[in-house]
N, C-alpha and C positions, 0 to 999 in steps of 0.2 A: 761477240761475250763480252760481258764484263761482270767478274765477280769480287766484292766485298764484304768484308766481316768486321765485327765491331765486340769489342769487352770492352768491360766497365765494372769494376767493383767499388766498394765503397766500405769504413768501418768508423764506426761513432760507439764512442765512449763517451756515459753521463754521470757523472757525479755532482751529490747536491742533498742536503737535508739527510745526510744518512742515508742516501740511496743511491746504489751504483750498478749502473749498466752498460751493456756493453753489446756491439751487435754487427754484421755483416751481411752485406746485400750483394748479388753481382746480376750482369744481364749481358747475354752473347746472342746477338744474332748475325745473319747473313744476308745475301740481297744477290741476286743475280739476273744480269741485263741481257736482253737481246736483241740485237738491232734489226726490226725486221727490214727497214731501206734506210735512206737518209736521214729521213724525218720522224721516223716513228720507231717507236721500241715496245717492249713488254718487259713486264720484272716478276720475279715474285721471291716472296722474303718469309724468314722464320727466322725462329728465335724463342729463348727460355729467360726466365728473371726470377732466382730465389733470393730469400730474404730468411736467414738463420733465425733469429730471435722470432717472428711471425708463425714460423713453420711454413712458409708460402713457398708454393711453385705455380709460375703462371707461365702461358704459352704463346707465341704470336705466329700465326700466318696471315698472310695476304699475297693480293696480287696488284698489279697495276698498268698502267698504257702510258706513255709518255709521247707527246709531238713537239717538232721545233719548228716554229713558224720562222724564224730568222736563225742565222749564224750564230753559234755561242748562245742561243734560249731554247732552253727547253721547258715545258710546263706537265706535268704528271698529275694522274687522278688514281686515286688506289682505292682499294678496302682493305681493312684486317679484320678476318671472319672471326679470331681473338686478339687478344693483347694485352698490355702491360702499361705501366705507367707508374715513374720513381723519378719523384723535382731534382734528384742530383743526379742520376747516371742513366735516366730512359726516359729525357723530359720535351723529347721533338713529338710533334702528333702522327709521326709516321709507326710509333710501336703501340698507339693505342688502340682498342676494338673500335669498328666505326671505317667512316670515309675521312679521307684527306687529300690535298691537294700541296702540290710540291712545285716549286719555283727553285730552276736554276739558270745561273747566267754567269757567263766565263767574262770575266774583266782582265784585257790584259792592254798591251801597247797598239794593239791593230783594232781596237774598239771603235775610235772615229773615223776606220780607213774603209765600212761597208759598201761604198758605192766603189771600190776598186776591185776591179777582178782577179788583180794577183794575190790580194788578201781574202775576199768572199771569192769562192770556190763556186759559191752557189748561184753568180752571177753569168759564169759559162755555162753550167750545166741546165738543159732543159726539165727538172724533174719535176714529177705530178705529184699530188696526193696521194 
């Protein structure tokens, strides 16, 4: 089980042509992943976004499933039933309403040693889909 969270906030101030305004916005969200097996995981995410000047409060709720076709590579497909978007603090597709695709890849010193059973443990185990 993996739990993660994010918080982001911004303060903006605008002064021009005798017009002055300021604003604060915040995004807070959490994500939980559960490993079903070595290759499969499922996840849930939830969050909220609020913008003072717009008097706006939005929520996010979604689920995803992930698959690892090879060591250090994860492909995930998810869907948010509700979502939010702010180009500065909630800018990725995984917070907006609707479907999204996530690709994660771990780059490290063993990247080019995937045929070595000492580095790639999946070569020594006989896991199934």
